[in-house]
C-alpha positions, 0 to 999 in steps of 0.5 A: 912264120908259122906254117899254115894248115887248113882243116876241112872237117864238118864234125866240130869236135874232131875239128877242135881236137885236130886244131888244138893238137896242131896249134900245140905243135906250133902250126897256124890252123884254120878250119872249114866245115864244107868244101865250098868254104875250104876253096874260098879260104884257099882263094884268099890266102895260101896254106902249107898243108890241108887235112881233108875229111871225105864225108862232108856236106855238099862237095865230098873230100874226093871232089875237093881234092880233085878241084885243088889238084886241077888249080895250078896255084894249089896243086902242090899243096900236100893233102892228108885225108882224115876219114872213117872210110878205111877200105883199101879202095877208099885209100886208093881213090884218095891217093889216085886223086893226089892225096899224100897220106890217108889216116883212118878215124879213130886216129891218134892225134900224136900220129897225125901231128907226126905225119904233118911234120913229116910231110912238111919237112919233106918239102924243105929237104933236098930230095936227092944229090943227082939231077937226073936218074934213069932205070929201065924205061924210067927217067926221073928229073928231080929238080923239075919233079918229073917222071917219064916212062918211054918218053911219056910223062907220068903224074905222081904225087909227092909221096910216090915221087919220093918213094920211086927216087928212094927205091931207084937210088937203092936198087937191088937192095931190099928196103924193109917197110920200116926203113921206107917208113922212116926214110920216105915218110920220116915216120916212127916205125910204130905207125901202121905200114899198110899205107906203104903197100897202098902207095907201092901198088898205085906207083906200080900201076902208074908206071905200067910194065915198068912197075914190074921193076919194083919187086915185093920181097916176101916178109921184108919189103920191096926192092927195085930190080936191075934190068938184068936180074931174073 
């Protein structure tokens, strides 16, 4: 069965372009020009991924994303925001609301297809060999997809969760942005790596003081420090 993708975009030409390229890649696509129509479609049948514009008539993309993440039956559907709003603050707001990725217009249809494939593939692959991981005050329950800091739950997106697991698994070893892009995002290294920095920033903020364990290695990337490291 083909994986289903909902494209929420009010620009008919862009919606047509996205739909054409994703259907060419083998996906079953449905389009909606408004948030209200998108939520109506989601109430009628499940989808595997949502591509969401931000600047829409009526409900904007942020409101739609929030509404989706508040619904138990919909909250685990991956969301890629596709928008002309490319400032860092816009990306942070989108990721904070639960979006898994953020692509700025104008965009490469090929890159969009690659990111869709990567996110859908990630949902099918076992995320790690161990069930429970611990680092400092952080505890990660992989089967339950839960993260606790000092016993308190921390709500992470799928991408933030996978990034944290990868960094903890490889603690004390520097992970280049290119390596993270390949291993966490399953992306070609020619893709812009700025989205990694945005995800790391959001992950650190959500982890509070424990976020200091994620160290920036200038000119290279990131590493998760052991507690006794200077």
